[in-house]
Biopython code that builds the backbone (N, CA, C, O; Angstrom):
import numpy as np
from Bio.PDB.StructureBuilder import StructureBuilder

atoms = [
    (1, "UNK", "N", (82.497, 158.285, 105.800)),
    (1, "UNK", "CA", (83.597, 157.707, 105.059)),
    (1, "UNK", "C", (84.430, 156.793, 105.957)),
    (1, "UNK", "O", (84.931, 155.764, 105.504)),
    (2, "UNK", "N", (84.576, 157.159, 107.204)),
    (2, "UNK", "CA", (85.365, 156.336, 108.128)),
    (2, "UNK", "C", (84.712, 154.971, 108.336)),
    (2, "UNK", "O", (85.407, 153.964, 108.474)),
    (3, "UNK", "N", (83.387, 154.937, 108.359)),
    (3, "UNK", "CA", (82.705, 153.652, 108.523)),
    (3, "UNK", "C", (82.966, 152.727, 107.337)),
    (3, "UNK", "O", (83.106, 151.516, 107.504)),
    (4, "UNK", "N", (83.030, 153.302, 106.150)),
    (4, "UNK", "CA", (83.318, 152.500, 104.960)),
    (4, "UNK", "C", (84.729, 151.926, 105.047)),
    (4, "UNK", "O", (84.944, 150.753, 104.741)),
    (5, "UNK", "N", (85.679, 152.741, 105.460)),
    (5, "UNK", "CA", (87.048, 152.244, 105.635)),
    (5, "UNK", "C", (87.092, 151.139, 106.688)),
    (5, "UNK", "O", (87.815, 150.155, 106.534)),
    (6, "UNK", "N", (86.321, 151.306, 107.751)),
    (6, "UNK", "CA", (86.277, 150.283, 108.798)),
    (6, "UNK", "C", (85.699, 148.968, 108.278)),
    (6, "UNK", "O", (86.171, 147.892, 108.643)),
    (7, "UNK", "N", (84.690, 149.057, 107.438)),
    (7, "UNK", "CA", (84.096, 147.840, 106.867)),
    (7, "UNK", "C", (85.121, 147.109, 106.006)),
    (7, "UNK", "O", (85.269, 145.892, 106.111)),
    (8, "UNK", "N", (85.825, 147.849, 105.160)),
    (8, "UNK", "CA", (86.846, 147.223, 104.311)),
    (8, "UNK", "C", (87.945, 146.624, 105.184)),
    (8, "UNK", "O", (88.396, 145.506, 104.933)),
    (9, "UNK", "N", (88.374, 147.352, 106.200)),
    (9, "UNK", "CA", (89.432, 146.848, 107.085)),
    (9, "UNK", "C", (88.976, 145.564, 107.792)),
    (9, "UNK", "O", (89.763, 144.631, 107.951)),
    (10, "UNK", "N", (87.717, 145.517, 108.212)),
    (10, "UNK", "CA", (87.199, 144.303, 108.846)),
    (10, "UNK", "C", (87.328, 143.106, 107.906)),
    (10, "UNK", "O", (87.736, 142.023, 108.324)),
    (11, "UNK", "N", (86.979, 143.305, 106.642)),
    (11, "UNK", "CA", (87.068, 142.212, 105.668)),
    (11, "UNK", "C", (88.520, 141.816, 105.421)),
    (11, "UNK", "O", (88.817, 140.643, 105.194)),
    (12, "UNK", "N", (89.419, 142.790, 105.465)),
    (12, "UNK", "CA", (90.844, 142.477, 105.327)),
    (12, "UNK", "C", (91.297, 141.567, 106.467)),
    (12, "UNK", "O", (92.019, 140.597, 106.240)),
    (13, "UNK", "N", (90.878, 141.879, 107.684)),
    (13, "UNK", "CA", (91.243, 141.050, 108.837)),
    (13, "UNK", "C", (90.642, 139.652, 108.737)),
    (13, "UNK", "O", (91.269, 138.678, 109.154)),
    (14, "UNK", "N", (89.440, 139.547, 108.193)),
    (14, "UNK", "CA", (88.798, 138.242, 108.074)),
    (14, "UNK", "C", (89.471, 137.351, 107.032)),
    (14, "UNK", "O", (89.518, 136.132, 107.192)),
    (15, "UNK", "N", (89.989, 137.956, 105.974)),
    (15, "UNK", "CA", (90.542, 137.171, 104.868)),
    (15, "UNK", "C", (92.061, 137.036, 104.897)),
    (15, "UNK", "O", (92.618, 136.129, 104.279)),
    (16, "UNK", "N", (92.723, 137.925, 105.605)),
    (16, "UNK", "CA", (94.186, 137.900, 105.632)),
    (16, "UNK", "C", (94.653, 137.585, 107.043)),
    (16, "UNK", "O", (93.887, 137.702, 108.000)),
    (17, "UNK", "N", (95.885, 137.193, 107.164)),
    (17, "UNK", "CA", (96.391, 136.839, 108.476)),
    (17, "UNK", "C", (97.770, 137.450, 108.689)),
    (17, "UNK", "O", (98.331, 138.115, 107.818)),
    (18, "UNK", "N", (98.269, 137.204, 109.839)),
    (18, "UNK", "CA", (99.573, 137.705, 110.265)),
    (18, "UNK", "C", (99.593, 139.222, 110.271)),
    (18, "UNK", "O", (98.630, 139.860, 110.698)),
    (19, "UNK", "N", (100.679, 139.796, 109.800)),
    (19, "UNK", "CA", (100.842, 141.241, 109.942)),
    (19, "UNK", "C", (100.240, 142.039, 108.792)),
    (19, "UNK", "O", (100.175, 143.265, 108.881)),
    (20, "UNK", "N", (99.807, 141.404, 107.738)),
    (20, "UNK", "CA", (99.404, 142.144, 106.538)),
    (20, "UNK", "C", (98.309, 143.178, 106.806)),
    (20, "UNK", "O", (98.474, 144.325, 106.392)),
    (21, "UNK", "N", (97.210, 142.843, 107.468)),
    (21, "UNK", "CA", (96.201, 143.892, 107.695)),
    (21, "UNK", "C", (96.717, 145.058, 108.537)),
    (21, "UNK", "O", (96.211, 146.175, 108.432)),
    (22, "UNK", "N", (97.713, 144.800, 109.362)),
    (22, "UNK", "CA", (98.237, 145.848, 110.234)),
    (22, "UNK", "C", (99.153, 146.816, 109.495)),
    (22, "UNK", "O", (99.232, 147.988, 109.862)),
    (23, "UNK", "N", (99.839, 146.350, 108.470)),
    (23, "UNK", "CA", (100.793, 147.206, 107.762)),
    (23, "UNK", "C", (100.226, 147.764, 106.461)),
    (23, "UNK", "O", (100.885, 148.553, 105.784)),
    (24, "UNK", "N", (99.043, 147.370, 106.120)),
    (24, "UNK", "CA", (98.388, 147.834, 104.904)),
    (24, "UNK", "C", (97.834, 149.238, 105.128)),
    (24, "UNK", "O", (97.267, 149.521, 106.184)),
    (25, "UNK", "N", (97.993, 150.105, 104.152)),
    (25, "UNK", "CA", (97.464, 151.461, 104.242)),
    (25, "UNK", "C", (96.269, 151.594, 103.305)),
    (25, "UNK", "O", (96.333, 151.207, 102.138)),
    (26, "UNK", "N", (95.185, 152.144, 103.828)),
    (26, "UNK", "CA", (93.981, 152.373, 103.029)),
    (26, "UNK", "C", (93.868, 153.848, 102.694)),
    (26, "UNK", "O", (94.253, 154.707, 103.487)),
    (27, "UNK", "N", (93.342, 154.133, 101.524)),
    (27, "UNK", "CA", (93.079, 155.518, 101.168)),
    (27, "UNK", "C", (91.968, 155.614, 100.143)),
    (27, "UNK", "O", (92.024, 154.970, 99.095)),
    (28, "UNK", "N", (90.957, 156.416, 100.443)),
    (28, "UNK", "CA", (89.884, 156.633, 99.477)),
    (28, "UNK", "C", (90.382, 157.569, 98.390)),
    (28, "UNK", "O", (90.887, 158.655, 98.674)),
    (29, "UNK", "N", (90.237, 157.144, 97.156)),
    (29, "UNK", "CA", (90.667, 157.943, 96.020)),
    (29, "UNK", "C", (89.473, 158.688, 95.430)),
    (29, "UNK", "O", (89.561, 159.876, 95.116)),
    (30, "UNK", "N", (88.371, 157.984, 95.284)),
    (30, "UNK", "CA", (87.160, 158.578, 94.712)),
    (30, "UNK", "C", (85.984, 158.203, 95.597)),
    (30, "UNK", "O", (85.840, 157.058, 96.026)),
    (31, "UNK", "N", (85.160, 159.183, 95.855)),
    (31, "UNK", "CA", (83.898, 158.956, 96.556)),
    (31, "UNK", "C", (82.906, 159.910, 95.922)),
    (31, "UNK", "O", (82.892, 161.101, 96.234)),
    (32, "UNK", "N", (82.077, 159.387, 95.031)),
    (32, "UNK", "CA", (81.123, 160.248, 94.344)),
    (32, "UNK", "C", (79.832, 159.490, 94.095)),
    (32, "UNK", "O", (79.766, 158.268, 94.226)),
    (33, "UNK", "N", (78.828, 160.238, 93.738)),
    (33, "UNK", "CA", (77.522, 159.643, 93.482)),
    (33, "UNK", "C", (77.183, 159.823, 92.007)),
    (33, "UNK", "O", (77.266, 160.927, 91.468)),
    (34, "UNK", "N", (76.802, 158.726, 91.366)),
    (34, "UNK", "CA", (76.324, 158.759, 89.988)),
    (34, "UNK", "C", (74.921, 158.184, 89.989)),
    (34, "UNK", "O", (74.734, 156.982, 90.178)),
    (35, "UNK", "N", (73.951, 159.032, 89.780)),
    (35, "UNK", "CA", (72.563, 158.586, 89.887)),
    (35, "UNK", "C", (72.278, 158.216, 91.329)),
    (35, "UNK", "O", (72.458, 159.029, 92.236)),
    (36, "UNK", "N", (71.834, 156.991, 91.536)),
    (36, "UNK", "CA", (71.589, 156.552, 92.913)),
    (36, "UNK", "C", (72.698, 155.630, 93.426)),
    (36, "UNK", "O", (72.562, 155.025, 94.490)),
    (37, "UNK", "N", (73.792, 155.525, 92.670)),
    (37, "UNK", "CA", (74.895, 154.627, 93.025)),
    (37, "UNK", "C", (76.080, 155.403, 93.594)),
    (37, "UNK", "O", (76.507, 156.410, 93.029)),
    (38, "UNK", "N", (76.602, 154.923, 94.712)),
    (38, "UNK", "CA", (77.831, 155.482, 95.277)),
    (38, "UNK", "C", (79.019, 154.798, 94.608)),
    (38, "UNK", "O", (79.095, 153.570, 94.571)),
    (39, "UNK", "N", (79.934, 155.586, 94.085)),
    (39, "UNK", "CA", (81.150, 155.074, 93.466)),
    (39, "UNK", "C", (82.284, 155.287, 94.463)),
    (39, "UNK", "O", (82.558, 156.415, 94.873)),
    (40, "UNK", "N", (82.940, 154.198, 94.849)),
    (40, "UNK", "CA", (84.029, 154.283, 95.821)),
    (40, "UNK", "C", (85.236, 153.539, 95.265)),
    (40, "UNK", "O", (85.162, 152.343, 94.980)),
    (41, "UNK", "N", (86.345, 154.254, 95.114)),
    (41, "UNK", "CA", (87.633, 153.650, 94.756)),
    (41, "UNK", "C", (88.540, 153.809, 95.953)),
    (41, "UNK", "O", (88.673, 154.900, 96.507)),
    (42, "UNK", "N", (89.155, 152.725, 96.344)),
    (42, "UNK", "CA", (90.044, 152.775, 97.495)),
    (42, "UNK", "C", (91.357, 152.086, 97.152)),
    (42, "UNK", "O", (91.367, 150.990, 96.590)),
    (43, "UNK", "N", (92.464, 152.737, 97.494)),
    (43, "UNK", "CA", (93.781, 152.133, 97.319)),
    (43, "UNK", "C", (94.157, 151.375, 98.579)),
    (43, "UNK", "O", (93.967, 151.862, 99.694)),
    (44, "UNK", "N", (94.687, 150.190, 98.391)),
    (44, "UNK", "CA", (95.259, 149.404, 99.477)),
    (44, "UNK", "C", (96.743, 149.285, 99.165)),
    (44, "UNK", "O", (97.131, 148.581, 98.232)),
    (45, "UNK", "N", (97.562, 149.963, 99.934)),
    (45, "UNK", "CA", (98.994, 149.997, 99.663)),
    (45, "UNK", "C", (99.725, 149.084, 100.634)),
    (45, "UNK", "O", (99.618, 149.229, 101.852)),
    (46, "UNK", "N", (100.466, 148.143, 100.071)),
    (46, "UNK", "CA", (101.244, 147.178, 100.850)),
    (46, "UNK", "C", (102.709, 147.608, 100.861)),
    (46, "UNK", "O", (103.146, 148.379, 100.007)),
    (47, "UNK", "N", (103.448, 147.108, 101.821)),
    (47, "UNK", "CA", (104.865, 147.456, 101.927)),
    (47, "UNK", "C", (105.714, 146.789, 100.857)),
    (47, "UNK", "O", (106.752, 147.324, 100.469)),
    (48, "UNK", "N", (105.287, 145.630, 100.374)),
    (48, "UNK", "CA", (106.088, 144.915, 99.379)),
    (48, "UNK", "C", (105.176, 144.265, 98.341)),
    (48, "UNK", "O", (103.975, 144.102, 98.557)),
    (49, "UNK", "N", (105.769, 143.905, 97.229)),
    (49, "UNK", "CA", (104.993, 143.234, 96.180)),
    (49, "UNK", "C", (104.548, 141.847, 96.638)),
    (49, "UNK", "O", (103.512, 141.351, 96.196)),
    (50, "UNK", "N", (105.322, 141.224, 97.515)),
    (50, "UNK", "CA", (104.931, 139.922, 98.062)),
    (50, "UNK", "C", (103.638, 140.045, 98.872)),
    (50, "UNK", "O", (102.736, 139.217, 98.742)),
    (51, "UNK", "N", (103.556, 141.075, 99.700)),
    (51, "UNK", "CA", (102.331, 141.300, 100.472)),
    (51, "UNK", "C", (101.162, 141.624, 99.549)),
    (51, "UNK", "O", (100.044, 141.161, 99.775)),
    (52, "UNK", "N", (101.414, 142.410, 98.516)),
    (52, "UNK", "CA", (100.352, 142.755, 97.563)),
    (52, "UNK", "C", (99.815, 141.501, 96.883)),
    (52, "UNK", "O", (98.608, 141.372, 96.678)),
    (53, "UNK", "N", (100.704, 140.581, 96.534)),
    (53, "UNK", "CA", (100.243, 139.353, 95.877)),
    (53, "UNK", "C", (99.408, 138.498, 96.828)),
    (53, "UNK", "O", (98.505, 137.789, 96.384)),
    (54, "UNK", "N", (99.693, 138.554, 98.116)),
    (54, "UNK", "CA", (98.883, 137.827, 99.098)),
    (54, "UNK", "C", (97.493, 138.458, 99.199)),
    (54, "UNK", "O", (96.490, 137.747, 99.260)),
    (55, "UNK", "N", (97.434, 139.782, 99.216)),
    (55, "UNK", "CA", (96.146, 140.476, 99.288)),
    (55, "UNK", "C", (95.317, 140.184, 98.035)),
    (55, "UNK", "O", (94.110, 139.963, 98.124)),
    (56, "UNK", "N", (95.959, 140.185, 96.889)),
    (56, "UNK", "CA", (95.249, 139.905, 95.637)),
    (56, "UNK", "C", (94.773, 138.459, 95.612)),
    (56, "UNK", "O", (93.638, 138.180, 95.225)),
    (57, "UNK", "N", (95.637, 137.545, 96.022)),
    (57, "UNK", "CA", (95.278, 136.130, 96.073)),
    (57, "UNK", "C", (95.363, 135.465, 94.716)),
    (57, "UNK", "O", (95.517, 136.137, 93.697)),
    (58, "UNK", "N", (95.261, 134.139, 94.700)),
    (58, "UNK", "CA", (95.344, 133.396, 93.442)),
    (58, "UNK", "C", (94.210, 133.792, 92.493)),
    (58, "UNK", "O", (93.032, 133.668, 92.827)),
    (59, "UNK", "N", (94.579, 134.260, 91.334)),
    (59, "UNK", "CA", (93.576, 134.659, 90.353)),
    (59, "UNK", "C", (92.734, 135.844, 90.787)),
    (59, "UNK", "O", (91.665, 136.082, 90.224)),
    (60, "UNK", "N", (93.200, 136.594, 91.785)),
    (60, "UNK", "CA", (92.456, 137.753, 92.265)),
    (60, "UNK", "C", (91.301, 137.411, 93.189)),
    (60, "UNK", "O", (90.494, 138.277, 93.527)),
    (61, "UNK", "N", (91.218, 136.146, 93.599)),
    (61, "UNK", "CA", (90.056, 135.707, 94.378)),
    (61, "UNK", "C", (89.967, 136.344, 95.761)),
    (61, "UNK", "O", (88.866, 136.617, 96.240)),
    (62, "UNK", "N", (91.094, 136.583, 96.405)),
    (62, "UNK", "CA", (91.037, 137.148, 97.760)),
    (62, "UNK", "C", (90.503, 138.569, 97.735)),
    (62, "UNK", "O", (89.589, 138.902, 98.490)),
    (63, "UNK", "N", (91.061, 139.408, 96.880)),
    (63, "UNK", "CA", (90.589, 140.795, 96.821)),
    (63, "UNK", "C", (89.151, 140.857, 96.301)),
    (63, "UNK", "O", (88.395, 141.745, 96.696)),
    (64, "UNK", "N", (88.769, 139.944, 95.436)),
    (64, "UNK", "CA", (87.383, 139.903, 94.959)),
    (64, "UNK", "C", (86.423, 139.558, 96.092)),
    (64, "UNK", "O", (85.347, 140.146, 96.197)),
    (65, "UNK", "N", (86.807, 138.612, 96.935)),
    (65, "UNK", "CA", (85.955, 138.235, 98.069)),
    (65, "UNK", "C", (85.845, 139.384, 99.064)),
    (65, "UNK", "O", (84.762, 139.667, 99.577)),
    (66, "UNK", "N", (86.961, 140.042, 99.333)),
    (66, "UNK", "CA", (86.955, 141.189, 100.243)),
    (66, "UNK", "C", (86.044, 142.283, 99.689)),
    (66, "UNK", "O", (85.236, 142.857, 100.418)),
    (67, "UNK", "N", (86.181, 142.563, 98.402)),
    (67, "UNK", "CA", (85.369, 143.597, 97.758)),
    (67, "UNK", "C", (83.884, 143.249, 97.821)),
    (67, "UNK", "O", (83.062, 144.097, 98.167)),
    (68, "UNK", "N", (83.541, 142.018, 97.491)),
    (68, "UNK", "CA", (82.131, 141.608, 97.466)),
    (68, "UNK", "C", (81.494, 141.697, 98.849)),
    (68, "UNK", "O", (80.379, 142.198, 98.994)),
    (69, "UNK", "N", (82.202, 141.212, 99.858)),
    (69, "UNK", "CA", (81.648, 141.247, 101.214)),
    (69, "UNK", "C", (81.537, 142.675, 101.738)),
    (69, "UNK", "O", (80.544, 143.032, 102.373)),
    (70, "UNK", "N", (82.552, 143.487, 101.473)),
    (70, "UNK", "CA", (82.514, 144.881, 101.915)),
    (70, "UNK", "C", (81.399, 145.639, 101.193)),
    (70, "UNK", "O", (80.695, 146.446, 101.800)),
    (71, "UNK", "N", (81.245, 145.377, 99.910)),
    (71, "UNK", "CA", (80.204, 146.046, 99.123)),
    (71, "UNK", "C", (78.819, 145.760, 99.701)),
    (71, "UNK", "O", (77.996, 146.668, 99.825)),
    (72, "UNK", "N", (78.565, 144.520, 100.048)),
    (72, "UNK", "CA", (77.271, 144.145, 100.626)),
    (72, "UNK", "C", (77.008, 144.909, 101.921)),
    (72, "UNK", "O", (75.913, 145.430, 102.129)),
    (73, "UNK", "N", (78.013, 144.972, 102.787)),
    (73, "UNK", "CA", (77.852, 145.683, 104.060)),
    (73, "UNK", "C", (77.701, 147.192, 103.855)),
    (73, "UNK", "O", (76.915, 147.836, 104.549)),
    (74, "UNK", "N", (78.444, 147.750, 102.914)),
    (74, "UNK", "CA", (78.365, 149.195, 102.655)),
    (74, "UNK", "C", (77.001, 149.554, 102.068)),
    (74, "UNK", "O", (76.421, 150.580, 102.422)),
    (75, "UNK", "N", (76.494, 148.711, 101.174)),
    (75, "UNK", "CA", (75.157, 148.957, 100.619)),
    (75, "UNK", "C", (74.101, 148.941, 101.718)),
    (75, "UNK", "O", (73.177, 149.755, 101.703)),
    (76, "UNK", "N", (74.230, 148.027, 102.662)),
    (76, "UNK", "CA", (73.282, 147.979, 103.782)),
    (76, "UNK", "C", (73.407, 149.230, 104.646)),
    (76, "UNK", "O", (72.405, 149.757, 105.129)),
    (77, "UNK", "N", (74.625, 149.700, 104.838)),
    (77, "UNK", "CA", (74.859, 150.899, 105.644)),
    (77, "UNK", "C", (74.301, 152.151, 104.970)),
    (77, "UNK", "O", (73.621, 152.958, 105.604)),
    (78, "UNK", "N", (74.595, 152.304, 103.678)),
    (78, "UNK", "CA", (74.206, 153.521, 102.963)),
    (78, "UNK", "C", (72.787, 153.470, 102.406)),
    (78, "UNK", "O", (72.185, 154.509, 102.135)),
    (79, "UNK", "N", (72.256, 152.269, 102.235)),
    (79, "UNK", "CA", (70.906, 152.130, 101.710)),
    (79, "UNK", "C", (70.791, 152.431, 100.231)),
    (79, "UNK", "O", (69.730, 152.842, 99.759)),
    (80, "UNK", "N", (71.874, 152.229, 99.494)),
    (80, "UNK", "CA", (71.858, 152.450, 98.049)),
    (80, "UNK", "C", (72.891, 151.537, 97.394)),
    (80, "UNK", "O", (73.761, 150.995, 98.075)),
    (81, "UNK", "N", (72.799, 151.365, 96.073)),
    (81, "UNK", "CA", (73.798, 150.547, 95.383)),
    (81, "UNK", "C", (75.191, 151.175, 95.490)),
    (81, "UNK", "O", (75.338, 152.396, 95.523)),
    (82, "UNK", "N", (76.197, 150.319, 95.543)),
    (82, "UNK", "CA", (77.579, 150.775, 95.672)),
    (82, "UNK", "C", (78.430, 150.083, 94.618)),
    (82, "UNK", "O", (78.315, 148.878, 94.400)),
    (83, "UNK", "N", (79.279, 150.858, 93.975)),
    (83, "UNK", "CA", (80.293, 150.315, 93.075)),
    (83, "UNK", "C", (81.629, 150.497, 93.789)),
    (83, "UNK", "O", (82.183, 151.596, 93.810)),
    (84, "UNK", "N", (82.138, 149.422, 94.369)),
    (84, "UNK", "CA", (83.365, 149.473, 95.167)),
    (84, "UNK", "C", (84.511, 148.853, 94.387)),
    (84, "UNK", "O", (84.411, 147.723, 93.908)),
    (85, "UNK", "N", (85.594, 149.596, 94.265)),
    (85, "UNK", "CA", (86.798, 149.092, 93.617)),
    (85, "UNK", "C", (87.960, 149.228, 94.587)),
    (85, "UNK", "O", (88.226, 150.311, 95.108)),
    (86, "UNK", "N", (88.651, 148.117, 94.825)),
    (86, "UNK", "CA", (89.841, 148.121, 95.674)),
    (86, "UNK", "C", (91.062, 147.899, 94.786)),
    (86, "UNK", "O", (91.190, 146.862, 94.137)),
    (87, "UNK", "N", (91.947, 148.878, 94.767)),
    (87, "UNK", "CA", (93.182, 148.784, 93.992)),
    (87, "UNK", "C", (94.319, 148.417, 94.933)),
    (87, "UNK", "O", (94.619, 149.158, 95.869)),
    (88, "UNK", "N", (94.948, 147.282, 94.687)),
    (88, "UNK", "CA", (96.051, 146.824, 95.531)),
    (88, "UNK", "C", (97.354, 147.182, 94.842)),
    (88, "UNK", "O", (97.548, 146.894, 93.661)),
    (89, "UNK", "N", (98.245, 147.815, 95.593)),
    (89, "UNK", "CA", (99.550, 148.166, 95.047)),
    (89, "UNK", "C", (100.602, 148.072, 96.132)),
    (89, "UNK", "O", (100.285, 147.983, 97.318)),
    (90, "UNK", "N", (101.849, 148.091, 95.715)),
    (90, "UNK", "CA", (102.934, 147.994, 96.692)),
    (90, "UNK", "C", (103.790, 149.252, 96.644)),
    (90, "UNK", "O", (103.868, 149.932, 95.621)),
    (91, "UNK", "N", (104.424, 149.542, 97.763)),
    (91, "UNK", "CA", (105.311, 150.706, 97.836)),
    (91, "UNK", "C", (106.600, 150.452, 97.077)),
    (91, "UNK", "O", (107.213, 151.384, 96.557)),
    (92, "UNK", "N", (107.014, 149.193, 97.013)),
    (92, "UNK", "CA", (108.295, 148.862, 96.372)),
    (92, "UNK", "C", (108.078, 148.219, 95.035)),
    (92, "UNK", "O", (109.042, 147.873, 94.352)),
]
sb = StructureBuilder()
sb.init_structure("model")
sb.init_model(0)
sb.init_chain("A")
sb.init_seg("    ")
for serial, (resi, resn, name, xyz) in enumerate(atoms, 1):
    if name == "N":
        sb.init_residue(resn, " ", resi, " ")
    sb.init_atom(name, np.array(xyz, "f"), 0.0, 1.0, " ", f" {name:<3s}", serial, name[0])
structure = sb.get_structure()
């Protein structure tokens, strides 16, 4: 599970800049297997709604790119299909 979090964090660093990846909190909410597919839901909690909007990006494109790239790497790591969902939210 830690490797999966590391993969997502790597993608956060690649797509985001400044302090956002450092202050973002990750947490796995669901990790289960359905058939041959791993289902992973992860919360990304930002300190403010402004930071959350940066992580989400225009039209959701940033979080979609992070999810797609992380999913590809996780599938290669686990050797099975992965359904990865990243939920972005703010503390405030």
